[in-house]
Structures are given as C-alpha cells and as structure tokens.
N, C-alpha and C positions, 0 to 999 in steps of 0.2 A: 791315054796313059799307058804305064809302062812298069814292069818290075822292077826294083833296085836291080838283080842280079843284071837285067838288060841294059841298064841304064848306063851312058856314055861317062857319067861323074858319082858312079856308083861308091869309088870312095870317100867320097867329099861328102856325099848324102849319108853313109854309114859315121860316120864323124858325127855328124850334123844329128843323126836321130841317137847316138849313144850321148848327146846333151841335155835331150828333151826331160824339162821336170818330171815326168814319169818315167821313162822309160833308161834312162840312165842309172837307176838301180838294179835292172834286169843286167844277169850273169852273162857274157860277151855269148855263151852259145844258145840260150834262150832267147837273146834278142837275135840271132842267125833265124831260130827257128821260127819265132816272128816274123821277121824278113818275107819269108815264103808268101803271107796273107796281104802283106803290103804291096799298095800300088802309088806310085810318083804321078804326080800332076802338075801342071803349070797355068796359072791364072792371070789376065790379066784384068787392070783396074776396071771396076763394075763388073765381073764378073760372078754368077752364084756359083759358091759349093753347096748349099744349101737352100730347100723354098719352105718359108712357112707354109705348112699345110702338107709337107711330102711325110710319105710314110716309108720310105726308101734310106735310112739313117747311116749315117759314117760315124766314126770316127776319125778327126784330123789332128793331125800333126804338123805342125807348122816349121816348117826349113829356114827359109826366107821369106820376106815380105809382112805385110800387115791384114787383117780381116777384123769385121767389124759384126756383130749379132746385134739384131735387128728385130723390130715387130714393128707390124702395120696394121691398120685397122680398117674395114671396108672403103674407104674415102682414100688411101692409099698414104695418110698420114703417116711419118716413120719415125720412131725412137728407138736411137741407139744405145744398149744394155752394157756392151762392154766391147774392147778391143784387143785383139790378139797379136802377139809376135813372135818372133822365133823364139822355139826349147819351150813352147808353150802348146796346147791342145785346145780343141773345140767339141762339142759331144752334145747331142740331145739323148742322153742318157735315160732322164728324169720319162722323158716323153716315151722311150722305148721300155721301159721296165713297165710302164703302165699301158702300154699296147695304145697310145695316141698317137695322131699326129704331131710332126715337130710343130712347137710353139715359137720357133724365130727362123730366122733365116740367116745367113753368113754370106757374107759378100767382099771380096777382095777389095782394099782401099788404094792398092798398090801391088805392083807386078809380085804376085805371089808363088814360091814353091812348096809343097805340102805332099806328105803320103796320108793315105787313107785307107779304113779296113772298116767293110762294112759291119756294121753292129752286131750280127749274131755270130758272124766269124772271133770278134772281137770279146765277146761276151764269153764264147765258148773255150778261148785260149786264157781269161783272166780266172775263170773256175778252175783253170789247172795249175794256176800261180797264185796262190794265196796273199802273199805280200804284195803283189802287182795289185793284184783286185783290190786291197785295201789302200794302197796310193792313188788308184786313180778314184777310188768314191769319195776318199777326201780329198782330193781333187776338186771334183764336182761339184761338194759341199762347201767349199773356201769360193769356187767361182759364184756359186748361188746366194753366201754371204755377201760378197761384194759386190754384187748387184744390188742387193736390198741397203746396204749401206749409200749406194750411189744415190739410189732412188729416194732416200731419206734426206740424204744432203741438199737434191735439187729442193726441197720444200724448207729446208730449216736452214741453208745458207742464201747469202745475198750473193751477187756475182762475181765481185772479187774473191768471196771466199770460196766458191765454188771453183775459179781456177786456181787459185791456192792450195787449195786440196788435191785437185789431180797432179799440179806440181811435183807438191813433196811424196804422193803416193806413187808417181809414176813419171818420173824425172829424164828418163830415157826417152820415153814415148813424146812427152811433150815439144820438144824441136821436130819430131819426126812426121806427126800429124797435120795430113792436111787441114788448115786452119777453120775450113767448113765443116768438118767433119767433127772437127773438136768443138766448136761452138755449138753444132746439133748436139753431140753428147752433153754437156754442161746445159741446154736449154736456153742459148743464146744466141742471137745474130752474130754473123762474122761481123757485121761493123762494131756490135758493141764489145767483142774480143779485142777488136785492134783500136776502139776507142781508151779500151781501159789499159791496153800495153802503152798507148801513147801519152796516158796521164799518169803513168809510173805507180798504178795499182797493182800490177801483176808484174 
C-alpha cells in the first residue's frame, strides 16, 4: 500500500476520490486533510480485502473495479449480499460499532483499486465533520436496506423476475459482472441464467 501523495497516479486518484458518493461533499481542504490517513491498494480478481470474522476493519472507497460482499457458513457455502463498484464504498460499520467481528467478507471480482482507512481513524475523522458523518451513516443504512430488499426478492420473485429486477436497479453492472457471480447473487445456476437469456425472458 502507498499514500496518495506517494502514488505515481496521485492526480487521477484525487479526482476519483472527489467523485465518491460520500467524499464528494467534502470541501477540498477537508478532503486533503483526510488524504493523509488514506492508503491506496491494488487487488487482483479473487483477492480478499476483508475476511468474515476479522476484527481489523477498514472503510473502503472503490476507485476502479468491482467488489462483492459475501457471507459463508462453516461448510464454505457462500452467499453474495451485494456488489460495489466505482464511486461507492464498503464498511463493516455496524460490526465495529458493536465491537464485533466482521460479519462478511469483501472480495475483488475484477482487477480493483481502492483507498482504505482503518475504522478507528475514520470514526475519529467523521466525529469532527458532522455532515460527513451523517452522509456516511445514511449510506450504511441505504446499503443495509438494499441488502434486505434483495434477500426478500429471492423468496418472492421467480427467476426471470429476479434478473429483471437487477437489470432495472443496476443496469450499468448487468453487463460488467461475470455471469457466474451474477447467477450466484440471484440464487440461480449459470446455466439457468444463460437459458433465460436464450429464451428471451431477460
């Protein structure tokens, strides 16, 4: 990992950071203040950014690429809770607030670049920036609401309905995601997803 100031693409990274759904509201001087606490990291497909059960938690701002949030049972059966792309973030904030281990893993599903900050440092920063804290906590709640809605849709919608709902809510992601990952998220087999497409149902 490297600081933004040390990175050879620091100017591009600063622009990307200023476009983040949370950080775009920060005045330039405050964003520069935060920058001193951020580290840039590059991940390959399949790399873990966070492991379910860990206590060392970060806030992750995606600059390029795709991540998935997953949970696994003791038999290693995985469920994908959500995908995260550029201009968005990941954080096990509830786990940290409750002094618990991370309840999910975060995995790169494509070559991905992020900036990260340790949760204690982030919490200290947002305590002195009340508007940022409000935006961050609202985004955390929005993410949890989205995950709950998705989980409900897995039970209430048939296979074509699940795919169509994803297309409607995340049109930009639909073509980018590996079909294996998308099928898993929708609780379908890749073969079923392909068959629905061939039959013109999606």
